[in-house]
Backbone as a printed PyTorch tensor [residue, N CA C, xyz], in Angstrom:
tensor([[[ 91.9900,  90.4050, 130.2060],
         [ 91.4100,  91.4870, 129.4240],
         [ 90.1040,  91.9330, 130.0870]],

        [[ 89.9630,  93.2060, 130.2690],
         [ 88.7580,  93.7620, 130.8870],
         [ 87.6390,  93.8770, 129.8510]],

        [[ 86.4090,  93.8840, 130.3390],
         [ 85.2650,  93.9600, 129.4320],
         [ 85.3220,  95.2270, 128.5720]],

        [[ 85.8930,  96.3030, 129.1270],
         [ 85.9550,  97.5770, 128.3990],
         [ 86.7960,  97.4820, 127.1260]],

        [[ 87.7510,  96.5410, 127.1120],
         [ 88.6370,  96.4170, 125.9580],
         [ 87.8960,  96.0230, 124.6800]],

        [[ 86.7990,  95.2970, 124.8140],
         [ 86.0380,  94.8420, 123.6430],
         [ 84.6590,  95.4730, 123.5350]],

        [[ 84.3700,  96.4230, 124.3720],
         [ 83.0390,  97.0500, 124.3590],
         [ 82.8730,  97.9250, 123.1160]],

        [[ 81.6860,  97.9350, 122.5270],
         [ 81.4590,  98.7380, 121.3250],
         [ 81.5240, 100.2470, 121.5770]],

        [[ 81.5150, 100.6530, 122.8260],
         [ 81.5930, 102.0760, 123.1490],
         [ 83.0330, 102.5780, 123.2460]],

        [[ 83.9850, 101.6640, 123.2000],
         [ 85.3890, 102.0440, 123.3230],
         [ 85.7420, 103.1010, 122.2800]],

        [[ 86.3030, 104.1990, 122.7480],
         [ 86.6790, 105.2930, 121.8560],
         [ 85.5630, 106.2720, 121.5560]],

        [[ 84.3880, 106.0350, 122.1220],
         [ 83.2360, 106.9130, 121.8640],
         [ 82.7960, 107.6620, 123.1170]],

        [[ 83.7150, 107.9090, 124.0010],
         [ 83.4130, 108.5410, 125.2900],
         [ 82.5830, 109.8070, 125.1320]],

        [[ 82.8600, 110.5820, 124.1140],
         [ 82.1440, 111.8440, 123.9190],
         [ 80.6340, 111.6470, 123.8400]],

        [[ 80.1820, 110.5120, 123.3310],
         [ 78.7370, 110.2700, 123.2490],
         [ 78.1120, 110.0580, 124.6200]],

        [[ 78.8380, 109.4290, 125.5120],
         [ 78.3130, 109.0200, 126.8140],
         [ 78.3180, 110.1350, 127.8480]],

        [[ 79.0310, 111.1990, 127.5490],
         [ 79.1030, 112.3160, 128.4850],
         [ 78.6430, 113.6160, 127.8320]],

        [[ 77.9560, 113.4980, 126.7310],
         [ 77.4920, 114.6460, 125.9700],
         [ 76.2170, 115.2400, 126.5710]],

        [[ 76.0470, 116.5020, 126.3490],
         [ 74.7940, 117.1600, 126.7220],
         [ 73.8440, 117.2300, 125.5220]],

        [[ 74.3190, 116.8410, 124.3520],
         [ 73.4970, 116.8680, 123.1440],
         [ 72.5740, 115.6540, 123.1110]],

        [[ 71.2760, 115.8730, 122.9940],
         [ 70.3290, 114.7590, 122.9470],
         [ 70.6230, 113.7500, 121.8390]],

        [[ 71.0520, 114.2120, 120.6890],
         [ 71.3150, 113.2870, 119.5770],
         [ 72.4910, 112.3630, 119.8910]],

        [[ 73.5150, 112.8830, 120.5430],
         [ 74.6630, 112.0530, 120.8980],
         [ 74.3140, 111.0910, 122.0340]],

        [[ 73.5340, 111.5580, 122.9830],
         [ 73.1000, 110.6840, 124.0730],
         [ 72.2140, 109.5560, 123.5290]],

        [[ 71.4090, 109.8600, 122.5320],
         [ 70.5670, 108.8270, 121.9080],
         [ 71.4470, 107.7760, 121.2180]],

        [[ 72.5350, 108.2110, 120.5990],
         [ 73.4700, 107.2620, 119.9880],
         [ 74.0800, 106.3540, 121.0570]],

        [[ 74.4380, 106.9310, 122.1930],
         [ 75.0190, 106.1470, 123.2900],
         [ 74.0210, 105.0990, 123.7770]],

        [[ 72.7830, 105.5010, 123.9880],
         [ 71.7510, 104.5570, 124.4290],
         [ 71.5660, 103.4310, 123.4110]],

        [[ 71.5950, 103.7640, 122.1230],
         [ 71.4190, 102.7520, 121.0780],
         [ 72.5590, 101.7340, 121.1040]],

        [[ 73.7700, 102.1850, 121.3290],
         [ 74.9160, 101.2710, 121.4140],
         [ 74.7640, 100.3680, 122.6310]],

        [[ 74.3520, 100.9270, 123.7550],
         [ 74.1860, 100.1500, 124.9890],
         [ 73.1390,  99.0510, 124.8390]],

        [[ 72.0720,  99.3430, 124.1510],
         [ 70.9630,  98.3920, 124.0530],
         [ 71.3800,  97.0420, 123.4870]],

        [[ 72.3910,  97.0170, 122.6240],
         [ 72.7980,  95.7610, 122.0040],
         [ 74.1610,  95.2630, 122.4980]],

        [[ 74.6980,  95.8920, 123.5050],
         [ 76.0460,  95.5580, 123.9730],
         [ 76.0540,  94.2660, 124.7900]],

        [[ 76.9800,  93.3790, 124.4720],
         [ 77.1060,  92.1150, 125.1960],
         [ 77.7580,  92.2990, 126.5700]],

        [[ 78.2960,  93.4730, 126.8340],
         [ 78.9660,  93.7480, 128.1090],
         [ 78.0960,  94.5790, 129.0550]],

        [[ 76.8330,  94.7010, 128.7290],
         [ 75.9330,  95.5710, 129.4810],
         [ 75.8630,  95.2060, 130.9700]],

        [[ 75.8410,  93.9380, 131.2940],
         [ 75.7510,  93.5220, 132.7030],
         [ 77.0040,  93.9240, 133.4730]],

        [[ 78.1800,  93.7200, 132.8810],
         [ 79.4240,  94.1250, 133.5440],
         [ 79.4870,  95.6350, 133.7030]],

        [[ 79.0950,  96.3450, 132.6800],
         [ 79.0760,  97.8050, 132.7100],
         [ 78.1230,  98.2970, 133.7970]],

        [[ 76.9540,  97.6870, 133.8510],
         [ 75.9410,  98.0540, 134.8450],
         [ 76.4700,  97.8570, 136.2650]],

        [[ 77.0810,  96.7120, 136.5230],
         [ 77.6190,  96.4440, 137.8580],
         [ 78.6680,  97.4720, 138.2530]],

        [[ 79.5530,  97.7980, 137.3230],
         [ 80.5810,  98.7920, 137.6170],
         [ 79.9690, 100.1740, 137.8330]],

        [[ 79.0000, 100.5130, 137.0070],
         [ 78.3640, 101.8270, 137.1140],
         [ 77.6310, 102.0010, 138.4380]],

        [[ 76.9220, 100.9750, 138.9010],
         [ 76.2000, 101.0740, 140.1740],
         [ 77.2000, 101.2670, 141.3160]],

        [[ 78.2820, 100.5240, 141.2960],
         [ 79.2960, 100.6780, 142.3290],
         [ 79.9210, 102.0550, 142.3320]],

        [[ 80.2580, 102.5630, 141.1590],
         [ 80.8550, 103.8910, 141.0800],
         [ 79.8490, 104.9760, 141.4200]],

        [[ 78.5910, 104.7790, 141.0580],
         [ 77.5580, 105.7540, 141.3840],
         [ 77.3950, 105.8580, 142.8960]],

        [[ 77.4760, 104.7370, 143.5740],
         [ 77.3530, 104.7490, 145.0340],
         [ 78.4640, 105.5680, 145.6810]],

        [[ 79.5850, 105.6670, 144.9930],
         [ 80.7030, 106.4680, 145.4940],
         [ 80.6640, 107.8880, 144.9210]],

        [[ 79.6280, 108.2080, 144.1580],
         [ 79.4920, 109.5020, 143.4820],
         [ 80.6650, 109.7550, 142.5400]],

        [[ 81.1060, 108.7210, 141.8420],
         [ 82.2600, 108.8600, 140.9620],
         [ 81.9550, 108.6000, 139.5010]],

        [[ 80.7130, 108.5310, 139.1300],
         [ 80.4290, 108.2550, 137.7240],
         [ 79.2970, 109.1560, 137.2250]],

        [[ 79.4900, 109.6550, 136.0210],
         [ 78.4970, 110.4850, 135.3610],
         [ 78.2630, 109.9030, 133.9800]],

        [[ 77.3250, 110.4500, 133.2770],
         [ 77.0880, 110.0080, 131.9110],
         [ 76.2390, 108.7500, 131.8320]],

        [[ 76.2280, 108.1770, 130.6530],
         [ 75.4260, 106.9900, 130.3730],
         [ 76.3020, 105.7560, 130.5220]],

        [[ 75.8380, 104.8200, 131.3190],
         [ 76.5050, 103.5300, 131.5100],
         [ 75.4230, 102.4700, 131.4430]],

        [[ 75.6340, 101.4320, 130.6710],
         [ 74.6920, 100.3050, 130.5800],
         [ 73.2660, 100.7760, 130.2940]],

        [[ 73.1660, 101.7840, 129.4450],
         [ 71.8680, 102.3280, 129.0320],
         [ 71.1070, 102.9600, 130.1950]],

        [[ 71.8220, 103.4190, 131.2330],
         [ 71.1930, 104.1150, 132.3530],
         [ 71.8490, 105.4770, 132.5430]],

        [[ 71.0780, 106.4230, 133.0280],
         [ 71.6070, 107.7500, 133.3330],
         [ 72.0590, 107.7920, 134.7920]],

        [[ 72.7700, 108.8320, 135.1360],
         [ 73.2150, 108.9860, 136.5170],
         [ 72.0220, 108.9870, 137.4780]],

        [[ 70.9710, 109.6890, 137.1340],
         [ 69.7970, 109.7600, 137.9940],
         [ 69.1560, 108.3880, 138.1780]],

        [[ 69.0740, 107.6200, 137.1250],
         [ 68.5000, 106.2740, 137.2430],
         [ 69.3500, 105.4010, 138.1580]],

        [[ 70.6660, 105.4700, 137.9950],
         [ 71.5490, 104.6530, 138.8260],
         [ 71.4990, 105.0760, 140.2860]],

        [[ 71.3690, 106.3640, 140.5470],
         [ 71.2660, 106.8240, 141.9390],
         [ 70.0070, 106.2690, 142.5950]],

        [[ 68.9130, 106.2270, 141.8510],
         [ 67.6870, 105.6430, 142.4030],
         [ 67.8720, 104.1480, 142.6600]],

        [[ 68.4940, 103.4570, 141.7070],
         [ 68.7170, 102.0170, 141.8610],
         [ 69.6500, 101.7370, 143.0310]],

        [[ 70.7470, 102.4420, 143.1070],
         [ 71.7070, 102.2430, 144.1970],
         [ 71.0600, 102.5490, 145.5400]],

        [[ 70.2050, 103.5640, 145.5860],
         [ 69.4990, 103.8960, 146.8230],
         [ 68.5790, 102.7700, 147.2580]],

        [[ 67.9070, 102.1300, 146.3100],
         [ 67.0270, 101.0010, 146.6320],
         [ 67.8250,  99.7990, 147.1180]],

        [[ 69.0980,  99.7190, 146.7140],
         [ 69.9280,  98.6020, 147.1580],
         [ 70.5170,  98.8560, 148.5430]],

        [[ 70.1980,  99.9910, 149.1300],
         [ 70.6150, 100.2690, 150.4970],
         [ 71.9710, 100.9320, 150.6490]],

        [[ 72.4800, 101.5470, 149.5870],
         [ 73.7490, 102.2380, 149.7170],
         [ 73.6060, 103.4300, 150.6570]],

        [[ 74.5720, 103.5940, 151.5180],
         [ 74.6150, 104.7450, 152.4080],
         [ 75.4230, 105.8220, 151.6960]],

        [[ 74.7640, 106.8670, 151.2230],
         [ 75.4270, 107.8940, 150.4250],
         [ 76.4590, 108.6660, 151.2280]],

        [[ 76.3660, 108.6420, 152.5570],
         [ 77.3140, 109.3870, 153.3540],
         [ 78.5340, 108.5560, 153.7200]],

        [[ 78.4690, 107.2450, 153.5110],
         [ 79.5830, 106.3760, 153.8130],
         [ 79.6290, 105.2300, 152.7880]],

        [[ 79.7320, 105.6110, 151.5250],
         [ 79.6790, 104.6050, 150.4630],
         [ 80.8560, 103.6560, 150.5060]],

        [[ 81.9670, 104.0350, 151.1220],
         [ 83.1390, 103.1750, 151.1830],
         [ 82.8390, 101.8640, 151.9230]],

        [[ 81.8010, 101.8570, 152.7370],
         [ 81.4950, 100.6440, 153.4940],
         [ 81.1390,  99.4700, 152.5880]],

        [[ 80.8030,  99.7440, 151.3390],
         [ 80.3600,  98.6920, 150.4370],
         [ 81.5150,  98.0390, 149.6850]],

        [[ 82.7180,  98.6400, 149.7510],
         [ 83.8430,  98.0750, 149.0050],
         [ 85.0340,  97.8560, 149.8850]]])
């Protein structure tokens, strides 16, 4: 069973990809107490390095993850080298 199967965000995708501040705030609130946050974060950083993830993951925005992935030395022009 994957971590996503029991995550509290399951079925609430609209909150994590919304442009509405109130819905994004709900997504952040769910992330803050999620027991799967570390797994979500790891997956999000990997997908961000491949430019394949948007929205809120593990209480981080796309921009935050791009900065984090950049500090980890991801080569944005050849992200496949990491997987």
